[in-house]
N, C-alpha and C positions, 0 to 999 in steps of 0.2 A: 376230656374237655367236651362240653356239650354246648354248641353254639346254635343249636336248632337247625343245623345244616347237615345234610348227608354227605359224607366224604366218599368220593368215588375212588376206589383203589386203582393204583397204577397197573395197567395191563402187564402180564409177564413179558420179560425181555426175551423175544424170540430171535434177536439178532437181525431184526427187520429194519430198525431205524438207521438211516444213513446220514452222514454229515451234509449231503447235498439236499436233503429233504426241505423243499420250499425255501432254499437259499437262492435268492434271485441272482441269476448270472446274465451278463450281457449276451446278446445274440451271437456275437463273434466268439466269445469264450465258450459258450455252450456248444456251438457247432464245431469248434476246434477240438474240444474234449471228445465229442461224439465221434468225429472222424478219426482222431488219434487212437481210439479204442477199437476201430474197425479196420483201418487200413495201415499198411498195404495188405492186400489179400489177393489170392489168385481168382481169376474170373473163369468159372466153368465154361467150357466151350464144346461145340459139336460141329461135325461137317454136315453140310446140307447141299443138295443139288441146287443149282442156280434157280430153278423154277420154284423151289421151296424156301428161298432165302429172303423173299420180300418182307420188309419191315424189321429184319434182324440187324444186329450190330456186328460189324466185322471184328473178329478176335485177333487179327494179325494184319500187318501191312501187306499189300499186294503190289508186286512190281510187274509192269507190262512185259510179257514174254515176246511180243512182236511189235513191229511198227504198224500203225493204223492211220491211213491205208497202207498196205504192204508194198504198194508200187505207186508211181505217179499215174493219176487217172483223170479222165475228163469229167467236168462238172455239167456239161451240156451235150445235147445232140449237135453234131456239126462235123468239122473237118480238122484233123491234126495237121498243123502247118509249122513252117519255120517263120517266126515273126518278122525276120529281116526281109523275107520275100515280099511281104505286103505292107512294109512300113510306109510306103508312099501312096497306098491305095486311098481312093476317095471317090465321091460321086462323079467327079469329072475325070477321074483317072483310074478306071477299073484295072484289076490285075487278074490275069488268067493263070490258073494252076492246073497241071495235068493230074488226074486222079490215079492213084496207085491201085493195083489189082487186088485189093482186099478191103473188107469192111470189118472194123473192130467192134465187137459187141462185148458185153460183160462176160467174163470167163474165157475170152479168146486172147491168146498170146499173139502179139504182133509178129509177123514174119518179115515184113519189108521195111527197109530204111526209107525215111522221108528225106529224099534228096532235094537239092535246090530246085525250085520251080514245080514241086509236086505237093500233093496233099492226100491224106488218107481219111475216108469216111470213118467216123467214130461215134459210138453211142455213149450216152451218159453212163459213167462208171467204167468205161472201157480203158484198158491200160494204154498209156501214151507210148507210141512207137519211137524207136531210136531215130534221132535226127530232129524230131519235132520238139518245140518248146512252148507251144501255145495251141489253143483251140479256137476256131472261129465258129460262131453259132450258125446253124443251118439257115436261120431267118435272114442272115446278112449275106447270103450267097444266091447266085442264080446259075442254073445249068448253062454250060457253054459247049454245046454238042453232046456227044454220048460219053465222052471220057474226060471232061474238063469242067471246071467251075469258074465263075466270074465273081470276084470279091471287090466290094466298093467301100470297105471299112478296114482300117488298120487295127491290129491288135498288139498289145505289149507282151514282152516275154512273161510267161507264166499265167497269162490271162485264161480264165476258165479251167485251170489245172489245180488239182489238189495233190501236193507233193507227198511222197512216202514219209510217214511219221509226222505229218502236219497236224493230225488230231491227237495221236498218242505216239510217243517215241519209245522204242524198245529200251528197257532198263530204267525208265523213269518210275517214280512212285505213283502208281495208278490210284490207289485208294488207301487211306490210313486206317489203322485199327480204331474202332469207335465210330466209323462212318455208318450211318443208318442206310441200309440198302433199299433204295426205291427203284422206280422204273428207269430213271436215268443211269443209276449205277449198274443195274442189270444189263442195260444196253452197252455200257462201256466194257463190262466183263465179257459179255458175249462177243463183242467185236474183237476181243483179244483171244477168244477161244477157251476161256476159263469155264469149266463145266461144273465145278463145285467149289465151295468156299467154307472156311472155318469161321463160325459165328459164335457170339456169346450166347450162352443159354440164359433165357429170361429167368430172373430170380422169382421163385414162388413166394408170394406175400399173402399170409393169412390175415384176414380182416374179421375182427370181432367187435360188435357193438355191445355196450354194457348198460344195464339199467332196467329196473322193474317196469318202468313206464313205457317201454318201447314196444311198438306193434309194427309188424311188417306190412308194407303196402299190399292192399288187396284184402286184408283182414278187417273185421269190424273194430272200430275205435271205441274202446271203453272209456268211461269217465276218468279224467285226469291222465289219460294215456296220450301219447304222441306217436306219430309215424316215425319210423327209423329212416331218416334221410341220410345220415352220415355213412351208413354201410354202403349204400349205392354210390354216393358221391366219391367216397374214398376208393372204392374198388375201381371205378371208372378212371380216376386220376392215376392210380397205379398202372393200369393198362396203357394210359396215354404216355407214361414216362418210362416204358421199357420193362415193367414188371408183368407178372402173371398173377392176377388177383384171384384168391380163393376165399369167397365170402362164407363164413361159418355161422352167420345169423347173429341174433341178439341173445345174450346170456343174462339171466336175472342177477340181482345183487345177492348172490349166494356164494360164499367164499369157496366152498368145496367144489361146486359146479364150475365156477369161473377158473379155479386153479386147474382143474382137470382139462378144461377147454384150452387154456393157455399152454399146458404141457403138451397136449396133443398137437396143437398148432406148431410149436417149436420143433417137435419131433419130425413133422412132415414138410415144413416150409423153411425157407431161408431167412424170413423176416416176419415179424408180427406187428400189426398195427391195430390198436384198440382206440375207441373213442368213448369219452366219458370216464369218470372215476379218477380224476387227477387232483382234486382238491382235498382239504382236510376233513370233509364231511364224514360222519360216521358210516354212511352207506357206501363210501368209495373204497373199493377193495383192491383195485388193480395194482396200485403202486406197492401195497403191502405184500402182495404175492410175489412180486418180481425178485425180492431178495432170496427166495427159495428156489429160483429157477436156474441159477448159474452165475458165474463171476464175469466181470466185476460188479454187475448189478446196475443200480441207478447211477447215471453219469451227470444228469442235470434234472432238477425238479423245480421248475420256476424260471422263466426266461423273460427278460425285459422286452416284451413285445406287446403291442396293443393293436388289435386283439391277440390273445394267445398266451397270456402270462402263465397259466397252469400247465403248460406243456411239460411232459416227462419223457426223458430220453434215457434209455438203458441198453446195455449189452450183456447178454447171457450166454456165456460159453461161445463167444464169437458171432452170435446172431443178434442183430439189432431188434430192440423192442421199443415201440413208440406208443405212448398214450396221449392221444389228442384231446383237446378240450371238447366238452359235450356240445356246445352250441355250434351249429353248422358253419357259420361265418368264421368263428375262431378256428374251428378244426381245419377248414380249407386254407385259411391264411397261413397257419403254421405249417401245414403239410407242404404247400408249394414253396414256402420260404426256407424251411429247415430240413424237410425230409426228401424232397425231390432231388437236391444235389447228391445226397447219399445213395438214393435208389438208382439214379442214373449212373453213378460211378460203379455200383454193384452190377449193373446191366452192361457195363462196358460202353456206355454212351457218353458223348461230350456234354459239357454243361449247357444248360438252357439259357437263353437270353431273349430279350424283347425284340420284336420286329421293328424295323425302321423303314420309312417309306419315302422320305424326301432327301434328295442328294443332288450335289452339283456335278455336272459332267465336265471333266477338266480339259478334254481335247475335242476338236471338231470331228464329228462323225458324219461321213458322207453317206448318202442314200440314193436309191434309184427312184427317179420320178415315176409316178404312176402306180406305185405299190406301197401299201402300208408295211412298214418294216419294224420288226421287233428285235431289239439289240440286247443280247445278254450282257449283264454288268456284274462286276464284283464290287462290293462295298468296302471301302477303306476309310480310315479316320484321317481327315485333313486338318488344317489349321483352324478352320471356321465351321467344322461339321463334317457330315458324311460326304464322301466323294464316290460317284458311280463310275468305276473304271471299265470301259468296254472290254469284253473278253475276246481276245483275238484267237487265232488258231495255232499260234506258236507253241513249240515244245516248252513245257514248264513242269516244276516239281509236282506241279499238279496241273491236270489238263483244264483247259478253259471251261469246258462244260461242267466239270465237277466244281470248279471255283465259283461259278455264277450263283449269286444270291437271288437274282430275279432278272427282270427285263424291263426295258423302257420302249415306248412306242414312238415311231416317227411317222407323221402323217404322209399320205400318198402325194400330197401337193408340195411337199418339202423335199429339197434335194440335199439337205444337211441338217444337222443339229449343231448350232454354234458352240464353241468352247465357252464355258462359264454358264451354260443353261442350267437353271434349277429345274430338275426333272422329277416326275413322279415315277417311282420304281415299283413295279408289281413283283412281289416276293414269291419265290417258289414255296416257301414254308414260313409259317408265322414265328418260327423260332430261330431266326437268323442271328448269328453271332459275328459281330465285327471283329476282324482278326486282331490278335495281339501284336503280331509282327508282320510287316508288309515289306516284301522284297521285290523290286521291279528292276529288270535289266536283262543281262545275258544269262541264259540258263546253262547249267552244267549238272550232270548226274551226280557229281560230288556234293552239290548243294543239298540233295536229299539226305545224304549221309550225315551232314552236320545238323540239319533241322529235325531229323527223326527223334532225337531225345526230347526236344522241346514239345513236339506233338504228343509224345508218350506221357508227359507230365501235365497235359491238359491245355497247353498253350496253342492257340489257333494261329497257324502260320500260313500266310498267303504269298505265293510266288507267282509273279506275272512276267512272262518272257516277252520282252520287246526289243532286245538287243542292247548293246553297251551304250550307244548314244541315246536311245530312247530312255534307258534307265537314268542316265545323267540328267536328262531333261525333267524326268519325274522327280528326281531328288531336288533339283533346283526349285521346283514348284512346291515342294514340301508334301508330296503325295505318298512318300514311302519312308521307311527307316533306313534301308540300305539299298544301294544299287550295285549289283555285280558287274564289273567291267574288265575287259582285257584289250586295251587300246595301246598300240605302239606308236610312239612319237618319233618320226624320222629325224627331226632336228636334234633332239637330245639323245636319241637312241635309248630311250627308257620307256617303261610301261606305266601307264595310268596316271602317275603324279602330275604330268603337265596338263592333264585335262580337268583337274580339280579347280573349283572356284571357292570364293569365300563362303563359309557355311558348310563346307564339306571337308572331311578328313579321310585319309586312306587307311583302311584296315587290311593288312596283308592276309591273303587267303591261301592259295596253293598254286603250284606250278603244274602245268599239263603240257605234254609234248604235242605240238602240231606237226603234221607231216603230209606227205603225198601218199595217197592210197591208190592201189591198183589191184587187179586180179592176179593171184599168185602164178597163174599160168601164162601171163603176158610177158614174153621175153624182152620186150622193148625197154623194160625198167630194171632188168636184172643187174644187180651189183652197182647201181648208180646212186650218187648222192642226189639231194633234192634239186639243186640247180641243174645238174646234168640230166636228171629225169625230165624236168620241164623243157629243157632244150631239145631232148629227143622227141617229146610229145609235139613241140612246135614244128619240128622238122618233118613230121608225118601228117599230111592233111587228113588222113583217115582216123587220126587219134582224137577222140572227142573228150572234152573236159566237162566237168560239172562245177559250177561256181557257187558262191554264196551271195546273200543279199547285201545291198548297200546298208551301211551302218553296223555290220558285223565286224568284230575284231579280226576274224579269219579272212574277211575280204581284203583288209589292209595288207595282210601277209601275202595273199595271192597276187595282188596287184604289184607288190614289190618284186615278186619272182617273175612276173610276166613282163615287166618293164615296158608297158605300153602295148604289148601284143594283145590281139583279140582273137584267139583261136576259136575253132569250131566248139560250140557249147558254152561260150563265155556268157551268153545272155540267159542261160538256164540257171536260175538263181534261187534255189530253195533256201529255207530259213533255218535249217538245223543241220547239225553234224550227222544225225541219223539218216536224213534224206540224201546227203552226199554219199554216204556209204551204200545206201540202197541203190542209188543210180549206178554206181560202179559194179556192185555185186550182181545186178540184174542186167548188165551189158547195155544199159542205155547210155552210159558214158564209160570212158576208159581210165580216167584219172580225175582226182580232185584233191581237196585238202580237208582233213578232219583231225580229230584228236585220237591218240593211240587207243584208249579204252574202247571207243566206238569201232575203230578199225578191227581190233582184235576180236570183238564180240561177234562180228560177221565173217571172220576168217579171211580178211583181205591182207595183201601185202602192204607194208608200211615203211616209208622212208622218212626218218626224222628230219625236221627242218629247223624248228625253233621251239624252245621251251618258253611258253608264254606265261605271263603272270595273271592269274585269275584272282582279282582283289575286290574289295568292297569300298565304295564311296559311302561313307556314313554321314548322315545328316546330323550335324553336331547338336542341334536343338533337341534331338530325340535321343541323344546318347544315354541319358540317365533313366529312360523308361525301363521297367523291369524286364520286359520281353527282349529288348535290345541287349541288356546286360546278360540275360540268359543265353542269347545267341553268341555273344563274345566269349562267354565262359565255355560253351560247347565247342566253339571253333578252336579254342586253345587246349581242349582236353586231350588226354592220352588216347581215349577211346576213339574220338573223331580222327585224330591223326593216324591211328592204326587202320581205321576203316578206309580212309583216303588212300593210304599206301597200298592196301590190298586191292583197291579198285584201279590202281595204276597212276595215281597222282602223287605229287611230292609236296607235302605241307611246307609252307613258308617258314 
């Protein structure tokens, strides 16, 4: 047949054509296919000295090996005192205290007891001596002779004191795998004495530009040629997102040369990114070469994106190969939307998200007049938008400094920021991710064991330790998903349920033994039960206790045992179990109440008193959220139950 037309023969079948070729897929399906062909996969790692770890991603969870600070210490220069001695002090009623014969500086262990009517000079950072429960600033005192001071201002228990473990508690999850190590993280690790860490090795990503028309910047631009902008942009974006870009230059539209370049790149790198050569034009060769480089080959060729439709995704023998569109705008849109999630996962990094800067402050924040104050905040999702929750110093799954997404500013002329203020939050990083799961309430080291699997699958979990009652209040305001509580009700003699209100439901957690802790060489407590031990302590005026803060479930148990008594040390009220154990172990107190795992961790004697119920008040309106369901699944899993039992807890 002669139609006057030249018939173009079909090219030989080289096994290169694939079913996905220019079959348009949705963004979600294309990304799902791409990730399914790549993951799960091991993330290569290496150990680095702390000084060399900046910018790297942690390859494993790090648990705090010590309390930070390791002892109760002064926050100011002044005098360590017993707050009860100066409770009535005022401008018209000065109180004189006799100075003890030592001055406590940083690194100096106190030798002398602060007895009633005495005070010990102490420098900022100095360890708090036995008997003292507060520090009065030197500016608020006057000399009274050679060996006494005059005080005209009262202080409350714990004022200007940082308790042991108030920043970081021994045994808590300090940093999670995937955390990018910055200056703040290095400071936290150094404070715990960590000298080296295991970090993810950055994936090497080869970058090749394709096209006869491309000229590298700095070279003369020939007619019809263009400068290669994609190579530089893609390489920079790779470095920004956890990879190590290796730019191999531009390769002309020559099949043999391009194939040789692609093979060399895949031999030496973990990933290959090309730009150009993704459409059906005769000069586009990249996608035709992929079928010869390894299996399964092309995963998606054509994605329902605008811009970015010609995107080609492939996997060759376990290594991702990406062919971006040639136009720079399309190339970068598709790179950030489709490739960055995969690259960051290969680098052991958390997913990226957009920064947010406007949030509501849910609670009143007090401030000191005369000073501009910057308050670190954690961002959580509320009913009507972002909430900026002030980061306190309480022990948490995670410490307050690591949790902070940014800070807000309180003017020097203001003494507070009222609850409900719409505030501008300055972010620490432009890639803040609002947590998927928010837990506010009482902290327990067992909580880290349950939430670890969630963090490992990419869910961002934020735990804010404010005590059981503070957690209940946050749950009522809709600021969290779950509030951990352990509150005993004397009237019903039951835990937690009587404290629930409409909109909250109880999720059983685990049981943990509360008891009296003491030093094992203290014979006053040998062989006694909890009630008898407290009676023995009350009978000895020299026996000092360490209490817990108001609002803590442990405080309710202590007050039941004391029956109205207020022994020496009652007003020493740290906010964590670790601080109680530290006070006893370091001889600043002789007894207190904490949980068994904490007592055993520091080698203290332990007298069981009550197995308390550590449960969760769940906000019913949030129950169906995927992160909440993931938490409930983890809580009931055999793995979590076994981990809790190994740590000394009894799952409900």
